[in-house]
N, C-alpha and C positions, 0 to 999 in steps of 0.2 A: 302564261297566256296574256297577262296584262302587258308585259313588255313587248310581246309580239304586236298587240293592238296599237301600242304607242308607236312602234316602227311603221305600221300602216298609216297612222295619222300624219306623221311627218312627211311621208312620201306623197300622200294625197293632198296635204296642204300646200306643199311646194309646187305641185303640178296643177293646182287650181281645180281639183276634183272633189273637194271636201263636201260639196252639196249633192254628190251623186246618190242615187237610190240603191246602188249595189256596191260591193266592195272592190270590184275589179277596176284598177286604174286604166285610164284611156290615153294618157299622155306620158311623155318622158318624165322619169323621176330619178333622183340621185341615189347612189348606193349607200351612202352614209348620211346621217342627219347633220353632221358637221363636215369638217375637212377630211378628205381621204388620207390614209396613212402616207406620210412622206410628201404631202402636197407642196408644190413649189409656189403656189399662189391660190387665188380664189376664183379665177375666171373659168369660163367654159372648158378650156383645155386642161384645167386642173381638177375638173369635177366629173368623174366617171358616172355614167347613167345607164339606165335600162329604158327602152321604149317597147311597150307591150303591144302584141297583136293577138287578141283573143279570138278564137273561132266562134262562129255562131253557135248558140246553145244546142241546136239539133245535130251539129257535127262534132261537138266537143267530146274528146275521149278522156279528158282529165290529165293527159300527159303534157309536159312542157319541155322546151328546148331553148337553151341560151345560144344566141347567134353571134359569132365573132367574125366580123368582116376582115378581109385581108387588106393589104396596102403596105407591106414591107415594114411595119411598125413606124411608118412615116405619115400615113393617112388612112382613112377608112373608106373602102369601096362600097358604095350604096347598093350596087346590084348583088353584092354578097352579104348585105345586111337586110334592108327592107325587102329586097327581092326574095330572098330565102324565107323571110318571116311570113310574107303573104302566101307563099307556096305551102309552108308548114301549116298555117292556120286554115287554109283551104282544105287541108287533109285532117283537120280536127285537133291539131296540136297547138297549144298556146306557145307563141314564140316571143322571146325577149331579146331585142337587138342591143348588144353591149357596146357602148361607147367607152373604150378603155383608153388609158393614158398612153402617149406615144413618145418614141425616141426623138422625133422631130421637135417635140416640145420640151426636151431636156430630161425626159424620164428614162430610166433604165430598169432592168430587172432588180427587184421583184415587184415593181409597181403594177405591171401588167397582170402578173399572176395573182396579186392581191385583189385586183378588180374582178377577174374571172371567178375566183373562189368566192368572193363576196356575193357575186351575182347568183351563184348556185345556192348559197346559204339563204339569201334573201327570198328567193322563190320558195324554198322549202319552208321558211319561217312563216310565210304568208299563205301556204297551201290551202288551209281551211277557208280563209277569207276569200281566196280567189278560186275556190272550187277546183283545186288541183290535187293530184296524188303525189305526195312528197317522195314516193319510191319510184316515180317515173319522171325524173328530171335529167335531161341529157344536154349535150353540148355539140355544136357544129361549128367548124371553122374552115376557112379557105386560105391557102397560101400562108402568110405570116399569122393570120387568124387561126389557121390550122395548127401552126406551131404553138400558139397560146392554148388552144384546146388540148393538144397533145401534152403540153406541159401540165395542165391541170389533171389530165387523165393519168399521169404518172407521178404527180407531186401533191395529191390531195391529202386532207387530214380529216379526222373524225369530229372536229370541232372542240371547243373548250367548254366542258360541262359546267365550269364555275364562272363563266363570263357573265358580267352584269348585263351585257347586250344579248338579248335572246337570239338575235340573228347569228351571233358568233358561236352559239352552242350547237348549231347545225353542222352536219357533215358537208364538206365541199366536194365529195366524190360524185361525179356524174354517174348516172346509171347506164348510159350508153354514150359513145362518141362517134361523130361523123367527121371524117377528115378529107377535105377536098383539095387535091393537088397541094398538099400541105408541106411546108417547110418542117422537117422533123429533126434533122441533125444540124449541129454547129460545126461539123467536121468537113471533110473534103467535098461533099456534095451539097453543102449549104447554099443558101442565097445570101451573098455577102452583104447586100444592103440591109436585109433583115437582121443579120447578125450584128452589124455595126450599130444599128439603131437600138437593138435590144441590150447589147453588152458593152457598147463603146468600142474604141479602137485598141485598147490595151487590156483586154480581158485575160484573166489567168487561165492556165490550162485546166485547173480544177473547175472553174465556172463553165468553161466550154464543155467539159464532160458532163457536168450537172444538167446543162440545158440541151444536151444531145439526147433527145427523148428515146431514141432506139436503145440506149444504154440503161434506161431507167424503168423498163417494163418489168412488172412482177405478176404473179398469179392473181393479185388483187386489182390489176388494171381492168377497167370495164370493157365489155364487148364493143367492138368497133366496126364501122363500115368505112372503107378507104377506097378512093378512086383517084386515078391519075391518067395522063395521056403519054404515050410513047414520044410524041412530038414536042412535049413541053421543053422549051429551051431556057426557061427562066428558073424553074425549080426542077431539077432532074428527077426522073421517075424513081431513081434509087432511094429517094426519101421514103416513099410509100413502101417500096420493096423491103427496105431495112426494118421499118416499123412492123410490117406484117411478119417478117421473119422472127422478130423478137416476140411478138404475140404468140406465134406458133410454138416457139421454144418454151414460153411460160404457160402454155396450155389455155390461153385466152381465146374464146371464140371470135371470129372475124369474118367479114366479107371483103374480098379484095377484087377490084375491077380495074384492069389496065386496058384502056381503049387506044387503038393505034392512032387515030386521027384527033386533032385538036390541039390548040396551043394552051397558053397559061391564061388564067383569069376568066375562064369561060362562064362561070356562074351556072345558071340553069340551062345555058345553051345559046343565049343571045343577050346582049346588053339590055335589050328592051324587055327581056323575060316574057316573050310571047309564048303562051302555053303550047301552041302548035309546034313550036321549035324546041321544046324541052329536050335536052340531051338524054339519052337512055339511062344515064346514071340516076336521074331523078326518079324514074319509074322503078329502077332496081332498088333504090334506097327506100322507097315507100313499101315495097314488098318486104324488105328486111325489117323495117320498123313494125310492120304487122307481126312478124315473128317475135318481136320483142314486146308486144302489147302496147305499143305507142299509137297505133292506127287500128281502127276497127276493120 
């Protein structure tokens, strides 16, 4: 517990929140107290972070979701980050927007997966301090951020019980996954820009297979909500169909929604995230999250 509290102290100190009267951070904080594993420098692009969006106390359900914005592993789309986080917090879920390292800044796998795994571990390690349930920590991702989420959903671990860092003792397995028009495969239906930014231009067949997440589903993969549109010309709908097929084969519960109309990168339905214009997927997802105990 002492180590967990130390982890809280470094995040609060770095984000200028040390004088707060409660333990929940209000500003962006780094995932590691020092350099991230494999960091190429010490600037903002080399420092993965979380930005918290806590719900009001009267709405809070105790659940949390890590938000992975899309952007082809080249940039991070804010409407798939802060936009989702505000929607989740409005529904009682604590949301943490992950700024993960990018291929456009010279990073390749496994840096992005390390960042996503650390985010889940960090929220669990601080669950008591932040008034969260460590058994209700999910992940949501869109497009390439959906690939990152799907990668963690299929490549998690139980944590290192002997780690000196208490955060690293936590499991990185999300309890649920939400995949929005996600890149799933590195095969024939992939998004080539995401693949190149993640793996480089000369990736081995073994690495391509390892990061084709439809091939990595097991019975231990968490329950998932997936949605896509038939009209998506950027990331073919086959990505979601293949992942759903793998979940079905493994006996993992899922919701799959294929909407006929709509292109890629829709977010909540409009770039402005006007609640009146929310796409039906958002309402369908909240219903599903209720069945998983994430929403009251």
